[in-house]
N, C-alpha and C positions, 0 to 999 in steps of 0.2 A: 663056470664063473663068468659074470658079466664083465665086459671089457670097458674100461674107462676111456672116454674120448679125450684126445689131447686137447689142450686149451684152445687152440685155433679152430679145431673141428667143432668144439662145443659152441664157440662164438658164432661160427657160420650156421650151425644148426638153429641157434636162437634167432639169428637174423632172418634165416629162411622161414622159420615159423611165424615171425612177426610180419614178414612180407605177405605170407599166405593169408594171415588174418586181415591185413589191409585190403587185399584183393577181394576176399570174401565179403568184407564190410561194404566195399564199393558196389559189388554185385548185388547185395541185398538192398542197398540204398536205391540202385538203379531200378530194381524190380518192384520196389515199394510203390504204392500199396497193393499192387496187383497180385503179389504173392500171398497176401493176407486173405482171410475168409471174407467173401463179399458181404456188404451190408445187407441186412434183412429188415423186415417190418412192413409198414404201409405208409405211402405218401399220397397226398391229394394234389393232382396236377390240373389246374384250371386252364381251359383252352378258349373256345368260342362257340359259335353256332356250327352245327354239323355240316353246313354247306361251305364253310369258310376254310381258309388255309390253316389257321391255328389248330382246329380240331384234327385235320388230316395229318399235320405235322406231329401232333401229340400222339395219335394212334401209332404212327410209324416209330416214333421215339420210344414209346412204351414197349414195342416189340424188340427194339435194340437193347433196352434196359433189361428186359427179361433174359436176354442172352448173357449179359455181363453180371447181372445180379438176380439170379433165378428165384431167390427167396424174398425179393422185394416186390410187394404188391403195389402197383401204380393204379390209383383210382382216377380215371379221367372225368373231369367235371366240365359240363357245358356252361356257357355264360353269354352275356350280351357282348362281351369283348373286353378291350383293354382297360377301360375305367373300372369296370366291375372286378376284373382280375387283380388290378393293383390293390383295390380296397380289400378284397378277400384274403390276399396274402398278408397285407399289413395287419389285419385284424385277427388272423389265425384261422380263417375259414378255408384256406388252401395253403399248401406248403411251397409249391412252385407254380409259376404261371408265365405265359408269354404276354408281353404288353409293349405297346409302342412308347418310345421315349417321351413323346409329348404328353401322354396320359400320366406317365410316372412323374414328370416334372410338375404337371398341373396339380397332382395330388400332394406333392411335397410343398409346393408354393402355397397351397391352401391349408397346410398343416393338418392334413387328414389324420384320423386316429391311427396310431402306430407307424406314421410315415418315417420316423427316425429309425425304425427297425428294418426297413427295406434294404436289401443288398442285391448286387448284380452277380449273375453267374456267367453269362456270356452275351455278347452282342451277336444276334443271329443274322437276319436278312432284312431287307427294306420292304416296307409297304408302299405301294403306289396308289395315289388317289385316282379313282376311275369314275368319271361322271358320264353316265350312260343315258342315251335317249333313243327313241324309235328312229329307224333310218330316214323316214320322211318328215321328221320333226323340224319346226322352224327355229329351234333352239340352237344357236351357233356359238354362244358364249355364256359365261356365268351370269352376266347381266340380263340375258334373255330369260332367266328363270323367274323373273318378277311376275307374280300373278299365276304361276304355274303350280301344278300338283307335284310336289317333290318329296321323295323319300330321303330323309337325312339320317337314317340309321336308328338302331334301337337305343332307348335311354341307357345311359351308362356304358355305351360303346365308344370305341375310339373313332368310329365313323362319325358319330354325332358330334364329337368334339371338333374334329377337323372340318366337317361340313359347315358347322356354324361359323367357324373362323373364316373359311373361304367366302361364304355368303356375306359376312360382315365386311370383308375386304372389298367386295364388289358393291358395297353400299346397300345391301339387301338385308332387312331385318328378318331373321328366320321365323319369327312369330307373327309378323304383321304383313310382310310383303310377298309371301308364298303361302300355299296351302300345304303345310308340312304333314308328313306321315312318318311312322316309325318302322317302316319296312326295312329289313336287312337283306343280306345276300340270299337268305332262304326263301323269301317271298317276293322281293323286288323284281327279279327277272320275270316271274310269272305275271305280275301285274303291270309290267311295262306296256303302255299303249292300251291298257284295260283298267283305267283308274289312276294311272301314274303317267306323268309327262316326262319324268326324269328320276333317276336315283343316284345317290352317291354311294360309292364303295371304296374302302381303303384296305388293300390286302396284297399279299405276295403275288407274283406273276408266274404262270397264269392262275387265276382263281377258278376252281372247278365249277362253281355255280354259273359263271359266265362262259366257260369253255363248253359246257353242255348246251347252253343256249346257242352258241356260235355253230355247234355241230348240226343243229337243226336247219340252219339256213345261213348262207353267206351274207344275207342282208337282214339278219335278225335284229341288229342294233348298230349304233355307232357311238363313238366317243366325242365328247365336247372338250376342246383344249382348255387348259388352265395355264395361261402364259406367265413368263417370268415377271412381267410388270405387276401382275396380280399377286404373285408370291411375295414380291417386295412390299406391297401394301399390307400383306398378311404379317410380314415381319415387323411392320410399324406398330402392331398391336402389342408387341413386347411379350414378356413372360415366356411360356413354353414354345412360342412360335419360332424361337431360334433353332429348334430341332427340325424344322422343315427346310428342304432344299429344292430349288427348282431343278427339274430334270426332264427327260423324255422317256416315255414308255416305249421300249424297243419294238420294232415292227414284228418281231418274232413272237410277241406275247400272245396275240390272237391273229394269226396270219390271214385267215379268211375274212376277217372283219377289217383289219387295218390295210391289207393289200399293199404292203411295202412302205407304209407311211408311219413313222414314229409320232407319238402324241405328246405335246408339251403338257406337263403336269408337275406335281410335287411328290416328294417321297419323305418318309420318316423311318428311322431305324427301329427294329424290334429287339427287345431284350428278354432274356430268360431271367426272371427275378425270384428271390426267396427272402427269408428273414435272417437276421443276425443270429437267432437262436437255433437255426437248423444245424444238425450234426455235421461238423466239418469233414469227417471221413466219408459220409454218404454224399455230401456235396462234391467232394473231390472226385469220387467215382463217377457221379452223374455228369460232371463236367467233361471227364474223359470220354464218356459214351457219346455226349453231344458232338464233340469234335471228331471222334473216330467214325461216327456213323454218317458223316456228311455225304459221302458218295452214295451210300446205300439209300438214304432217305432222298437225296437229291435226284435219284433216278425217277422218282415219282413226284415229289414236290420240287420242281425245278428251282424255285427261289432258294431252297436250302443248300444248293450248290455253292452259294456265296459264303456260307459259314466257314470261317478261317481262323486258325489259332492266332495269327498275327494281328487280327482286328477284334477277335472275340473279347479281349481284355478291356476294350474301351466301352464301359457300361455307363458312361455319363447319362443321367445325373446321379447315378448310384455308385457307392464304393463297392469294390469287389468283396464278395464273401470270402472269409479266410480259407475255406476249403477249396474254392475255385482258384484263389491266388496260389495255394500250395500246388495245385495241378499245373498251372501255367509256369510256375517257377521250375517244376521238375522237368518240363520239356523245353525250357529256354535253351537255345543253342549256345 
């Protein structure tokens, strides 16, 4: 015959059971969503040219995503760069992309198609503007580019946007006062001194296309400084220029070229962007992978070492995607 618990024992048993349920609930909440079945399907991730940092970062991130979400197929798309990436995500031709904050702001200010659908996932790392010339060039400043053959980046690239702004700040009309070309980081280094007097590049440090050139010779090229006074004139243009900041390219970026000297220039933040209709659970998982893979990716793409959960939430000029916000909330101390 079963024995009936005394009233006080029954109460304690009920209290103990309730406490266990609370502990279990907290444990499940803490483990969510990683205790769930990983998202599956296919996403399109737009990067950049194959010689640039965007593509290299995208390849490494895809490998990390495959570990966390093995049934999620990530299709890497090449592109001209930031401006094309923003447009492709906004119009539905891509699901995620890396883009510089100035390109995102320019698209929004211009009321591009689908601009209101854009959302931020994470602030990643900074792009540095790198103005490259042959070592024996007489070009010592941006003003010296007048009349020269200058590569200003591919159409629809972030490089084109920022190069035009820098040239205008120096009083140079990109269409009239130079001989412009559309070379990017894939062809610019090869043509330097062979049809090109200079080329603009904006990317993470170091960029593989320039590192390869530097490895061939310690005097393969040099950088032209972009000083803070010119950046201030750039800010006077208004609009998206507020996302540029005067800085210095550290001497460790290309040590054999810089030989211990930092280079005055400007930088702009990169964002991982998506749309407001992207699945929140998938976006939450992807955000976690971006943050957790920092050290692994950063071992190869050094600029990725700067990805940090404390700054990743600042995706201005975009609102955070709901899935990304859910992740950041879950890890908030």
